[in-house]
NUFI-51018 format. One record per residue: x, y, z of N, C-alpha, C, O, CB in turn. Coordinates in Angstrom, 2 decimals, decimal comma. Glycine has a CB too. Layout:
% NUFI-51018
[[X Y Z] [X Y Z] [X Y Z] [X Y Z] [X Y Z]],
...
This chain:
% NUFI-51018
[[-81,06 42,40 23,89] [-80,57 43,64 24,44] [-81,75 44,70 24,43] [-82,43 44,89 23,42] [-79,31 44,16 23,62]],
[[-81,93 45,33 25,57] [-82,99 46,37 25,56] [-82,38 47,78 25,49] [-81,16 47,94 25,44] [-83,88 46,25 26,82]],
[[-83,23 48,75 25,50] [-82,77 50,13 25,30] [-81,88 50,62 26,47] [-80,95 51,40 26,28] [-83,99 51,07 25,13]],
[[-82,19 50,13 27,71] [-81,38 50,50 28,87] [-79,99 50,06 28,75] [-79,09 50,71 29,28] [-81,94 49,96 30,12]],
[[-79,73 48,93 28,05] [-78,40 48,46 27,85] [-77,54 49,44 27,11] [-76,34 49,55 27,35] [-78,42 47,19 27,14]],
[[-78,16 50,16 26,20] [-77,40 51,17 25,40] [-76,93 52,36 26,30] [-75,85 52,92 26,11] [-78,31 51,71 24,22]],
[[-77,78 52,69 27,24] [-77,39 53,77 28,20] [-76,26 53,31 29,09] [-75,32 54,06 29,33] [-78,60 54,20 29,09]],
[[-76,33 52,09 29,57] [-75,28 51,54 30,38] [-73,94 51,51 29,62] [-72,90 51,85 30,19] [-75,66 50,13 30,84]],
[[-73,98 51,13 28,38] [-72,82 51,10 27,55] [-72,18 52,49 27,38] [-70,96 52,66 27,50] [-73,18 50,52 26,23]],
[[-73,02 53,44 27,09] [-72,66 54,83 26,93] [-72,08 55,43 28,23] [-71,14 56,22 28,18] [-73,87 55,61 26,46]],
[[-72,65 55,07 29,37] [-72,19 55,54 30,65] [-70,76 55,00 30,97] [-69,96 55,66 31,63] [-73,21 55,13 31,73]],
[[-70,49 53,78 30,49] [-69,15 53,22 30,68] [-68,10 53,96 29,80] [-66,97 54,23 30,22] [-69,16 51,69 30,34]],
[[-68,56 54,27 28,55] [-67,62 54,93 27,63] [-67,42 56,39 27,87] [-66,31 56,89 27,68] [-68,08 54,76 26,26]],
[[-68,47 57,10 28,28] [-68,45 58,60 28,42] [-69,14 58,99 29,68] [-70,09 59,77 29,63] [-69,13 59,31 27,20]],
[[-68,72 58,47 30,83] [-69,44 58,72 32,08] [-69,61 60,20 32,47] [-70,62 60,58 33,07] [-68,74 58,03 33,16]],
[[-68,60 61,02 32,12] [-68,69 62,42 32,53] [-69,25 63,35 31,50] [-69,38 64,54 31,76] [-67,37 62,90 32,91]],
[[-69,56 62,86 30,38] [-70,16 63,65 29,30] [-71,58 63,98 29,61] [-72,28 63,18 30,23] [-70,09 62,91 27,99]],
[[-72,02 65,17 29,19] [-73,39 65,67 29,46] [-74,37 64,80 28,63] [-74,22 64,67 27,41] [-73,53 67,24 29,08]],
[[-75,35 64,24 29,30] [-76,33 63,40 28,58] [-77,68 64,05 28,43] [-78,41 63,78 27,47] [-76,51 62,10 29,29]],
[[-78,04 64,95 29,40] [-79,41 65,49 29,47] [-79,38 66,91 30,09] [-78,74 67,15 31,11] [-80,33 64,55 30,31]],
[[-80,10 67,81 29,43] [-80,33 69,10 30,00] [-81,85 69,32 29,99] [-82,48 69,39 28,93] [-79,55 70,23 29,22]],
[[-82,41 69,42 31,20] [-83,82 69,59 31,29] [-84,12 71,11 31,64] [-84,08 71,54 32,79] [-84,42 68,59 32,38]],
[[-84,41 71,81 30,60] [-84,69 73,28 30,74] [-85,93 73,64 31,41] [-86,11 74,79 31,80] [-84,73 73,91 29,45]],
[[-86,83 72,67 31,58] [-88,10 72,86 32,24] [-87,97 72,78 33,74] [-88,94 73,07 34,44] [-89,09 71,84 31,76]],
[[-86,85 72,39 34,26] [-86,56 72,24 35,69] [-86,35 73,61 36,30] [-85,94 74,53 35,60] [-85,30 71,35 35,93]],
[[-86,62 73,77 37,59] [-86,50 75,05 38,27] [-85,09 75,53 38,53] [-84,89 76,69 38,90] [-87,20 74,96 39,53]],
[[-84,12 74,68 38,35] [-82,74 75,07 38,68] [-82,26 76,07 37,56] [-82,62 75,89 36,40] [-81,78 73,76 38,77]],
[[-81,48 77,09 37,92] [-81,00 78,04 36,92] [-80,16 77,30 35,84] [-79,24 76,55 36,18] [-80,15 79,17 37,61]],
[[-80,49 77,51 34,59] [-79,82 76,81 33,52] [-80,34 75,41 33,26] [-79,84 74,69 32,39] [-78,38 76,74 33,82]],
[[-81,38 75,03 34,04] [-81,96 73,65 33,88] [-81,23 72,63 34,66] [-80,17 72,92 35,22] [-81,96 73,23 32,43]],
[[-81,73 71,47 34,74] [-81,12 70,30 35,43] [-80,25 69,60 34,40] [-80,73 69,18 33,35] [-82,23 69,29 36,03]],
[[-78,92 69,48 34,74] [-77,99 68,84 33,85] [-77,53 67,51 34,49] [-77,32 67,40 35,70] [-76,77 69,79 33,55]],
[[-77,40 66,52 33,59] [-77,05 65,17 34,07] [-75,98 64,62 33,13] [-76,04 64,81 31,91] [-78,32 64,20 34,11]],
[[-74,99 63,94 33,71] [-73,97 63,17 32,93] [-74,56 61,81 32,60] [-75,59 61,41 33,16] [-72,59 63,00 33,74]],
[[-73,90 61,09 31,69] [-74,35 59,77 31,35] [-74,33 58,83 32,58] [-75,23 58,00 32,74] [-73,48 59,22 30,23]],
[[-73,33 58,96 33,41] [-73,25 58,17 34,62] [-74,41 58,45 35,62] [-74,93 57,53 36,24] [-71,93 58,42 35,29]],
[[-74,78 59,71 35,75] [-75,87 60,06 36,66] [-77,19 59,60 36,10] [-78,01 59,04 36,83] [-75,90 61,57 36,91]],
[[-77,39 59,82 34,80] [-78,65 59,35 34,19] [-78,77 57,85 34,26] [-79,84 57,31 34,55] [-78,75 59,80 32,74]],
[[-77,68 57,18 34,00] [-77,70 55,71 34,06] [-78,07 55,21 35,50] [-78,88 54,29 35,67] [-76,27 55,15 33,63]],
[[-77,44 55,85 36,52] [-77,79 55,50 37,92] [-79,27 55,73 38,24] [-79,91 54,88 38,86] [-76,93 56,34 38,89]],
[[-79,81 56,86 37,82] [-81,19 57,19 38,16] [-82,20 56,34 37,35] [-83,28 56,01 37,83] [-81,43 58,69 37,92]],
[[-81,80 56,00 36,11] [-82,64 55,10 35,27] [-82,69 53,70 35,93] [-83,73 53,05 36,00] [-82,06 55,01 33,77]],
[[-81,51 53,28 36,41] [-81,40 51,96 37,02] [-82,25 51,95 38,35] [-82,95 50,97 38,65] [-79,87 51,61 37,31]],
[[-82,16 53,03 39,09] [-82,92 53,15 40,38] [-84,46 53,12 40,09] [-85,22 52,48 40,82] [-82,53 54,52 41,16]],
[[-84,87 53,80 39,03] [-86,27 53,84 38,68] [-86,75 52,41 38,29] [-87,82 51,97 38,71] [-86,51 54,86 37,52]],
[[-85,95 51,71 37,49] [-86,33 50,37 37,08] [-86,42 49,44 38,26] [-87,33 48,62 38,32] [-85,36 49,84 36,08]],
[[-85,47 49,54 39,21] [-85,52 48,67 40,40] [-86,72 49,00 41,27] [-87,30 48,12 41,90] [-84,23 48,79 41,22]],
[[-87,09 50,31 41,32] [-88,29 50,67 42,13] [-89,56 50,06 41,50] [-90,44 49,57 42,21] [-88,43 52,24 42,22]],
[[-89,64 50,09 40,14] [-90,82 49,55 39,49] [-90,86 47,97 39,72] [-91,91 47,39 39,97] [-90,79 49,93 37,93]],
[[-89,72 47,38 39,62] [-89,63 45,95 39,81] [-89,99 45,58 41,30] [-90,63 44,56 41,56] [-88,19 45,46 39,44]],
[[-89,56 46,42 42,20] [-89,93 46,26 43,67] [-91,42 46,37 43,86] [-91,98 45,78 44,78] [-89,21 47,35 44,56]],
[[-92,08 47,12 42,99] [-93,55 47,26 43,12] [-94,27 46,06 42,47] [-95,50 45,99 42,49] [-94,02 48,59 42,47]],
[[-93,51 45,16 41,91] [-94,15 43,95 41,30] [-94,15 43,86 39,78] [-94,69 42,90 39,23] [-95,56 43,88 41,74]],
[[-93,56 44,84 39,05] [-93,50 44,82 37,61] [-92,74 43,59 37,17] [-91,64 43,34 37,66] [-92,84 46,09 37,05]],
[[-93,30 42,83 36,28] [-92,68 41,61 35,74] [-92,75 41,53 34,27] [-93,48 42,30 33,65] [-93,31 40,41 36,30]],
[[-92,02 40,63 33,67] [-92,04 40,47 32,21] [-93,49 40,16 31,76] [-94,17 39,30 32,32] [-91,04 39,31 31,76]],
[[-93,94 40,90 30,73] [-95,27 40,73 30,19] [-96,25 41,75 30,71] [-97,32 41,94 30,13] [-95,75 39,36 30,49]],
[[-95,90 42,43 31,84] [-96,81 43,45 32,36] [-96,81 44,70 31,45] [-95,84 45,01 30,76] [-96,42 43,84 33,81]],
[[-97,92 45,35 31,50] [-98,09 46,63 30,74] [-98,00 47,77 31,72] [-98,45 47,64 32,86] [-99,47 46,69 29,95]],
[[-97,43 48,87 31,31] [-97,27 50,02 32,17] [-97,59 51,27 31,41] [-97,15 51,44 30,28] [-95,87 50,09 32,74]],
[[-98,31 52,12 31,98] [-98,59 53,45 31,39] [-97,83 54,46 32,22] [-97,85 54,43 33,45] [-100,15 53,80 31,37]],
[[-97,15 55,36 31,53] [-96,33 56,36 32,20] [-96,86 57,74 31,83] [-96,77 58,13 30,66] [-94,80 56,22 31,81]],
[[-97,41 58,49 32,77] [-97,92 59,80 32,52] [-97,05 60,83 33,16] [-97,31 61,20 34,30] [-99,32 59,93 33,00]],
[[-96,01 61,31 32,49] [-95,15 62,29 32,95] [-94,94 63,34 31,87] [-95,02 63,03 30,68] [-93,89 61,68 33,39]],
[[-94,67 64,60 32,26] [-94,30 65,56 31,29] [-92,94 65,24 30,71] [-92,13 64,57 31,35] [-94,33 66,92 31,86]],
[[-92,68 65,74 29,48] [-91,36 65,59 28,93] [-90,35 66,28 29,85] [-90,48 67,47 30,15] [-91,31 66,17 27,49]],
[[-89,34 65,53 30,29] [-88,35 66,10 31,17] [-87,55 64,95 31,77] [-87,63 63,82 31,30] [-89,01 66,97 32,27]],
[[-86,76 65,26 32,82] [-85,82 64,27 33,31] [-86,52 63,03 33,91] [-85,97 61,93 33,85] [-84,92 64,89 34,35]],
[[-87,71 63,20 34,47] [-88,35 62,02 35,04] [-88,77 61,04 33,98] [-88,66 59,83 34,16] [-89,55 62,42 35,85]],
[[-89,24 61,57 32,87] [-89,67 60,67 31,77] [-88,47 60,00 31,18] [-88,54 58,81 30,85] [-90,44 61,43 30,67]],
[[-87,37 60,70 31,01] [-86,16 60,13 30,40] [-85,63 59,03 31,28] [-85,21 57,99 30,77] [-85,08 61,21 30,19]],
[[-85,63 59,23 32,58] [-85,17 58,20 33,54] [-86,00 56,90 33,40] [-85,45 55,80 33,35] [-85,26 58,74 35,01]],
[[-87,33 57,04 33,35] [-88,21 55,91 33,15] [-87,97 55,17 31,83] [-87,82 53,95 31,77] [-89,63 56,38 33,22]],
[[-87,94 56,03 30,74] [-87,73 55,53 29,36] [-86,50 54,70 29,26] [-86,53 53,65 28,61] [-87,64 56,68 28,38]],
[[-85,37 55,14 29,89] [-84,05 54,42 29,71] [-83,90 53,38 30,76] [-82,89 52,67 30,72] [-82,83 55,39 29,79]],
[[-84,83 53,19 31,74] [-84,68 52,19 32,72] [-84,61 50,81 32,14] [-85,20 50,56 31,09] [-85,75 52,28 33,67]],
[[-83,94 49,93 32,77] [-83,82 48,52 32,30] [-84,95 47,68 33,03] [-84,77 47,05 34,07] [-82,31 47,92 32,63]],
[[-86,08 47,75 32,39] [-87,22 47,04 32,97] [-87,13 45,54 32,57] [-86,61 45,23 31,49] [-88,59 47,69 32,48]],
[[-87,60 44,66 33,38] [-87,54 43,23 33,02] [-88,37 42,92 31,81] [-89,58 43,16 31,80] [-88,00 42,38 34,16]],
[[-87,76 42,39 30,81] [-88,49 41,95 29,57] [-89,01 43,04 28,67] [-89,83 42,77 27,79] [-89,63 41,12 29,95]],
[[-88,58 44,25 28,87] [-89,05 45,41 28,04] [-87,96 45,76 27,09] [-86,81 45,96 27,51] [-89,45 46,67 28,92]],
[[-88,27 45,85 25,80] [-87,24 46,17 24,84] [-87,62 47,40 24,04] [-86,79 47,92 23,30] [-86,99 44,98 23,91]],
[[-88,85 47,90 24,17] [-89,25 49,13 23,45] [-90,02 50,09 24,42] [-90,47 49,71 25,51] [-90,17 48,75 22,18]],
[[-90,12 51,28 23,98] [-90,91 52,27 24,78] [-91,35 53,33 23,79] [-90,75 53,47 22,72] [-90,06 52,92 26,01]],
[[-92,37 54,06 24,14] [-92,91 55,09 23,30] [-92,57 56,45 23,89] [-92,52 56,60 25,11] [-94,43 54,91 23,14]],
[[-92,36 57,42 23,06] [-92,04 58,77 23,56] [-93,37 59,47 23,86] [-94,41 59,11 23,30] [-91,18 59,60 22,50]],
[[-93,32 60,46 24,73] [-94,58 61,18 25,10] [-95,07 62,08 23,92] [-94,28 62,51 23,08] [-94,32 62,08 26,40]],
[[-96,33 62,33 23,87] [-96,81 63,25 22,83] [-96,64 64,68 23,39] [-96,64 64,88 24,60] [-98,34 62,95 22,45]],
[[-96,51 65,62 22,53] [-96,31 67,01 22,90] [-97,61 67,60 23,36] [-97,66 68,78 23,73] [-95,74 67,83 21,74]],
């Protein structure tokens, strides 16, 4: 089981619950996402990376500021990936 599986499970149990508030986003009050929305975007990001040729055993560097984009990549269900590192401040 990888980390993305945990998000999928949470999205099934609490789909409408607030999962993420990105206060660094330009929207008033920040960008808010439910577990269902975050799960969908994380899945989309993982499929996009797989479509670019990411495969089991590949190494990936992610250079994004802390915010919704990083969270979506972090929680994505990448093929063969079970761990990820958080960004430094």
